[in-house]
C-alpha positions as a Python dict, from the first residue, in 0.01 Angstrom:
ca = {
    (1, 'M'): (0, 0, 0),
    (2, 'P'): (138, 345, -96),
    (3, 'D'): (192, 624, 157),
    (4, 'V'): (-139, 806, 146),
    (5, 'Q'): (-184, 1179, 279),
    (6, 'K'): (-505, 1341, 321),
    (7, 'D'): (-671, 1473, 6),
    (8, 'D'): (-434, 1296, -203),
    (9, 'I'): (-546, 1260, -572),
    (10, 'G'): (-435, 993, -803),
    (11, 'T'): (-333, 728, -534),
    (12, 'V'): (-401, 365, -660),
    (13, 'F'): (-597, 144, -433),
    (14, 'R'): (-571, -213, -530),
    (15, 'L'): (-703, -529, -366),
    (16, 'T'): (-706, -896, -486),
    (17, 'L'): (-1026, -1112, -419),
    (18, 'K'): (-975, -1457, -361),
    (19, 'N'): (-1138, -1790, -305),
    (20, 'A'): (-990, -2072, -91),
    (21, 'G'): (-674, -1870, -100),
    (22, 'L'): (-627, -1850, -476),
    (23, 'P'): (-710, -1547, -671),
    (24, 'L'): (-1067, -1532, -790),
    (25, 'D'): (-1138, -1503, -1157),
    (26, 'V'): (-1341, -1191, -1169),
    (27, 'S'): (-1346, -1126, -1522),
    (28, 'S'): (-1729, -1163, -1569),
    (29, 'A'): (-1783, -860, -1326),
    (30, 'T'): (-1918, -628, -1593),
    (31, 'V'): (-2156, -430, -1394),
    (32, 'T'): (-2060, -460, -1006),
    (33, 'K'): (-1706, -413, -921),
    (34, 'D'): (-1652, -167, -614),
    (35, 'L'): (-1403, -41, -363),
    (36, 'I'): (-1578, 23, -42),
    (37, 'F'): (-1405, 271, 200),
    (38, 'T'): (-1462, 362, 569),
    (39, 'A'): (-1307, 667, 692),
    (40, 'P'): (-1194, 695, 1062),
    (41, 'S'): (-1522, 882, 1119),
    (42, 'G'): (-1719, 565, 1021),
    (43, 'T'): (-1841, 747, 694),
    (44, 'K'): (-1855, 496, 403),
    (45, 'V'): (-1812, 584, 34),
    (46, 'T'): (-1837, 321, -235),
    (47, 'K'): (-1639, 382, -540),
    (48, 'A'): (-1655, 202, -897),
    (49, 'A'): (-1343, -6, -950),
    (50, 'S'): (-1154, -117, -1265),
    (51, 'F'): (-974, -435, -1342),
    (52, 'T'): (-559, -418, -1324),
    (53, 'T'): (-572, -636, -1615),
    (54, 'D'): (-835, -868, -1738),
    (55, 'G'): (-984, -956, -1406),
    (56, 'K'): (-862, -1319, -1418),
    (57, 'N'): (-605, -1246, -1155),
    (58, 'G'): (-872, -1135, -915),
    (59, 'Q'): (-738, -780, -884),
    (60, 'I'): (-954, -455, -875),
    (61, 'Q'): (-861, -106, -827),
    (62, 'Y'): (-969, 268, -778),
    (63, 'V'): (-772, 562, -860),
    (64, 'S'): (-837, 826, -577),
    (65, 'T'): (-1011, 1166, -702),
    (66, 'T'): (-1105, 1481, -525),
    (67, 'G'): (-1276, 1473, -190),
    (68, 'V'): (-1256, 1102, -127),
    (69, 'I'): (-955, 1047, 118),
    (70, 'N'): (-1067, 1358, 318),
    (71, 'E'): (-972, 1247, 669),
    (72, 'A'): (-663, 1157, 853),
    (73, 'G'): (-632, 863, 1051),
    (74, 'M'): (-695, 483, 1000),
    (75, 'W'): (-907, 382, 722),
    (76, 'R'): (-1047, 51, 586),
    (77, 'M'): (-1148, -82, 241),
    (78, 'Q'): (-1285, -387, 92),
    (79, 'G'): (-1356, -521, -277),
    (80, 'S'): (-1675, -630, -376),
    (81, 'V'): (-1785, -781, -710),
    (82, 'V'): (-2075, -946, -847),
    (83, 'I'): (-1992, -1235, -1121),
    (84, 'T'): (-2197, -1502, -1267),
    (85, 'A'): (-2086, -1747, -974),
    (86, 'G'): (-2196, -1517, -713),
    (87, 'T'): (-2135, -1219, -475),
    (88, 'F'): (-1757, -1204, -339),
    (89, 'K'): (-1605, -969, -109),
    (90, 'S'): (-1247, -920, -43),
    (91, 'S'): (-1065, -922, 308),
    (92, 'L'): (-1049, -618, 489),
    (93, 'A'): (-743, -384, 430),
    (94, 'R'): (-642, -117, 647),
    (95, 'F'): (-421, 189, 580),
    (96, 'D'): (-334, 487, 752),
    (97, 'V'): (-395, 850, 613),
    (98, 'G'): (-143, 1121, 738),
    (99, 'A'): (-247, 1486, 815),
    (100, 'N'): (-109, 1776, 632),
    (101, 'L'): (13, 2111, 743),
}
């Protein structure tokens, strides 16, 4: 996970969805592939994700935009996809967002 500062734009957040410890082929997720972020205050925001390649490696990502990473502190994120085999979520990931001067 890259170092993240409050109000960063262009930070790449990437997760790998797995099933039985192996990357899950999420290439059939044409409509729903999201990264869900929870701020230190508890506010949740869901952002549309994209594949890092073709989805067969289980990876999805989101590139931060204005106003999303708007609090310093410990954040959580989770990936969610709907594929032909069902709905899957990644493990929770945590990352620290530093304050600015």
